[in-house]
C-alpha positions as CSV (number, residue, x, y, z in Angstrom):
1,M,0.3,-28.1,0.5
2,T,0.5,-30.0,-3.0
3,R,3.1,-29.7,-5.3
4,K,1.3,-30.5,-8.5
5,K,-1.2,-28.0,-9.3
6,N,-3.5,-28.1,-12.2
7,V,-2.0,-25.5,-15.1
8,F,-5.4,-24.6,-16.1
9,F,-6.4,-24.0,-12.7
10,T,-3.3,-22.1,-11.8
11,L,-3.5,-19.8,-14.9
12,C,-7.3,-19.2,-14.1
13,C,-6.6,-18.5,-10.6
14,S,-3.7,-16.2,-11.1
15,L,-6.1,-13.8,-13.1
16,V,-7.2,-12.7,-9.6
17,P,-4.7,-11.2,-7.3
18,G,-3.7,-13.2,-4.7
19,A,-5.6,-16.5,-5.7
20,G,-3.1,-18.0,-7.8
21,E,-1.0,-17.8,-4.2
22,M,-4.0,-19.3,-2.3
23,Y,-4.3,-22.0,-5.0
24,M,-0.8,-22.8,-4.7
25,G,-1.2,-23.4,-1.0
26,F,0.0,-19.7,0.2
27,M,-3.0,-18.5,2.1
28,K,-1.0,-15.9,4.2
29,R,0.6,-14.3,0.8
30,G,-2.4,-14.7,-1.0
31,V,-4.8,-13.1,1.5
32,S,-2.3,-10.1,1.9
33,I,-2.0,-9.7,-1.8
34,M,-5.6,-9.5,-2.4
35,G,-6.5,-7.4,0.5
36,I,-3.8,-4.7,-0.7
37,F,-5.1,-4.8,-4.3
38,F,-8.8,-4.7,-3.2
39,F,-8.2,-2.0,-0.4
40,G,-6.3,0.2,-3.4
41,I,-9.7,-0.1,-5.3
42,F,-11.6,0.5,-2.5
43,L,-9.3,3.7,-1.5
44,S,-9.3,5.1,-4.8
45,S,-12.9,5.4,-5.8
46,W,-13.6,6.5,-1.9
47,L,-11.6,9.2,-2.2
48,Y,-11.8,10.0,-6.0
49,L,-8.2,9.0,-6.4
50,E,-7.7,7.9,-9.9
51,E,-4.0,8.3,-9.7
52,L,-4.1,5.7,-7.3
53,L,-5.1,3.1,-9.7
54,F,-1.4,3.1,-11.3
55,V,-0.6,1.1,-8.5
56,L,-3.0,-1.7,-9.1
57,P,-1.5,-3.2,-12.5
58,I,1.9,-3.5,-10.7
59,I,-0.1,-5.5,-7.8
60,W,-1.8,-7.9,-10.7
61,F,1.3,-8.5,-12.6
62,F,3.0,-9.1,-9.4
63,S,0.5,-11.4,-8.4
64,F,0.4,-13.2,-11.7
65,F,4.1,-13.7,-12.0
66,D,4.6,-14.8,-8.5
67,T,1.9,-17.4,-9.0
68,H,3.7,-18.6,-12.0
69,N,7.1,-18.8,-10.5
70,L,5.8,-20.6,-7.4
71,R,4.7,-23.2,-9.7
72,A,8.0,-23.6,-11.7
73,M,10.3,-24.0,-8.3
74,E,12.2,-27.0,-8.0
75,E,10.4,-29.3,-5.8
76,E,13.1,-28.7,-2.4
77,E,12.6,-25.0,-3.0
78,F,9.0,-25.3,-3.0
79,Y,8.6,-27.3,0.0
80,A,11.6,-25.1,1.8
81,L,9.5,-21.8,1.0
82,E,7.9,-20.1,4.3
83,D,4.2,-18.7,3.9
84,Q,4.3,-15.2,5.3
85,Y,1.9,-12.2,4.8
86,I,3.5,-9.6,2.7
87,N,5.2,-7.1,4.9
88,I,3.7,-3.9,5.2
89,P,5.7,-1.1,7.1
90,G,4.5,-0.8,10.6
91,F,2.5,-4.1,10.9
92,D,4.3,-7.6,12.0
93,Y,2.9,-10.3,9.9
94,G,-0.8,-9.8,10.5
95,K,-0.4,-8.4,14.1
96,V,-1.3,-4.9,14.6
97,V,2.0,-4.1,16.1
98,I,2.4,-0.6,15.1
99,Q,5.6,0.9,15.4
100,S,5.8,4.5,17.5
101,K,6.7,6.5,14.4
102,F,3.8,4.9,12.3
103,R,1.2,5.3,15.4
104,Y,0.4,9.1,14.9
105,I,0.3,8.8,11.0
106,L,-2.2,6.1,11.7
107,A,-3.8,7.9,14.2
108,T,-4.3,11.0,11.6
109,I,-5.0,9.3,8.9
110,L,-8.2,7.3,10.8
111,I,-9.2,10.7,12.3
112,L,-9.4,12.1,8.5
113,I,-11.2,9.1,7.2
114,G,-13.7,9.6,10.3
115,L,-14.0,13.3,9.5
116,S,-14.7,12.5,5.8
117,M,-17.4,10.0,6.8
118,L,-19.3,12.5,9.0
119,W,-19.1,15.4,6.6
120,S,-20.6,13.3,3.5
121,N,-23.4,12.4,6.1
122,L,-23.8,15.8,6.8
123,M,-24.0,17.1,3.6
124,D,-26.5,14.6,2.5
125,L,-28.7,16.3,5.7
126,L,-27.7,19.8,4.5
127,Y,-29.1,19.1,0.7
128,Y,-32.6,19.3,1.9
129,V,-32.2,22.2,4.4
130,I,-30.2,25.0,2.5
131,P,-30.5,26.7,-1.0
132,N,-29.0,24.8,-4.1
133,Y,-26.4,27.6,-4.9
134,Y,-24.7,27.3,-1.7
135,Y,-25.1,23.6,-1.3
136,D,-23.2,23.4,-4.7
137,V,-20.5,25.4,-3.6
138,I,-20.0,23.6,-0.3
139,S,-20.0,20.4,-2.0
140,N,-17.4,21.4,-4.9
141,I,-15.0,22.6,-2.3
142,T,-15.0,19.7,0.1
143,N,-15.0,17.4,-2.9
144,Y,-11.7,18.4,-3.6
145,V,-10.3,18.7,-0.1
146,P,-9.2,15.0,0.3
147,Q,-7.8,15.0,-3.0
148,T,-5.6,18.2,-2.2
149,L,-4.9,16.9,1.4
150,I,-3.5,13.5,0.1
151,G,-1.6,15.3,-2.8
152,I,0.1,17.4,-0.3
153,A,0.9,14.1,2.2
154,I,2.3,12.7,-0.8
155,I,4.5,15.4,-1.6
156,A,5.6,15.9,2.1
157,V,6.5,12.0,2.1
158,G,8.8,12.8,-0.9
159,I,10.2,15.4,0.8
160,Y,10.9,13.5,3.6
161,L,12.3,10.5,1.6
162,I,14.7,13.0,-0.3
163,R,15.8,14.7,3.3
164,G,16.3,11.4,5.0
165,K,18.8,10.0,2.1
166,K,20.6,13.4,1.9
167,K,21.1,12.9,5.6
168,E,22.2,9.2,5.6
169,L,24.9,10.1,2.7
170,E,26.3,13.0,4.7
171,E,26.5,10.7,7.8
172,I,28.2,8.1,5.7
173,E,30.7,10.8,4.3
174,Q,31.3,12.0,7.7
175,S,31.8,8.6,9.6
176,P,35.4,7.9,10.9
177,E,35.6,4.4,8.4
178,H,34.8,6.7,5.5
179,I,37.5,9.2,6.7
180,E,40.2,6.7,7.6
181,G,39.3,4.9,3.8
182,G,39.8,8.1,2.3
183,E,43.3,9.1,3.9
184,N,44.5,5.3,3.2
185,R,44.1,6.0,-0.6
186,Q,45.8,9.5,-0.8
């Protein structure tokens, strides 16, 4: 890894998420940022989820400033930094080692994506077979199903996260250390 990189090329590469990190010599980090960014674009356009696009500027800014922070590091700090993939829950640095609690979620998502692809192909065939009115009704209903399911999933994850934090706080309050600490204060 070469420490001194051209300022102009660093700026140009930092405009594409992940490319700046790769130019600085952090291939794993750059590839994972680039993959997350372009997968977000793919997913939002494929499922017609414009709401997902709000995450893309965050990823872009992270990558941009990460590149310039890497370039501004002291030499010792720069050389001590290890190139790693961005950690995604359920994956162990590029190996597809899926934790058991994420396995069923991932399986469900893959099944839904497969069903969506099959349904899209079936709808293309039905266009020539059924009358236009029925085709339009079925098409409109099925265009909103993925958005509705993902909306419900996002709400469910939010509720799960809120309940998990509430249970965690209750467990801390009921722990013996917390109770003993409270008695000492009185």
